[in-house]
N, C-alpha and C positions, 0 to 999 in steps of 0.2 A: 505493501498501502505508501502509495512516495506522499504522503504529508505532508504540509511543509507547513510548518507550527514554526511561534515565538514567540516569544515572553513577546511582553505587552505591558508598556507600565500605563498607569492611569494619570492618564496631563489634567489643562483647563479645559482645552479646548472636549476631554471626555465628560469634563461634571460637568461645564455647560453644556453636550447633548442634551444632557439623562434630561431636564427642562423644558427640555423641545417633547418629552413624547409624553405622548398619554396614558394615562394609567389604564392601564388590559393584566401590568403586570407590577404586583406591590411591593417585591422584596426589591431593598438599594441596589446588594450585591447584583443581580442579574440586570436594573435600569443598567448599569455603569458597564456590565459586557455588552448588554445588544445596545449604550451611547457607541463603547471603541466602535465598534461591528460597522456599523452606521461610515463616523465618520469616518473611518479607518480604509469602507471596501468592502470588508474580507469575513469571509461568513466564517459565525458562530458557532458554535463545535458546542449541542447543547442536545439533551431528549431533555429541555420542559418547554411540554408542545406547544404549553399560554403562548410563550412569546413567538407564536406561529403568527398574531394577534396584527403582528407590525409588518411595517415594510423594511425587513431584512433577510440577505440571503442566511438561511441556519441549514445545519446537517447534524444529524443525531443517531446515523450508525446505516448503515445498508448500501449503494452507491454509491460514488463521489459524487456531487454534483457541480 
């Protein structure tokens, strides 16, 4: 499996992106991960199907997107 994974520190831009998210999900840690995904244009690897309500690419397993 050729996953291109990288450590991604939280930036001020990521924190700022959280305020623009609708409240489909209430957990702040998941919301910051989602904001990182949107700001950086990367796929969020998660098993949390609640995040499907957002317009962000997610992958929870199976064939790579």
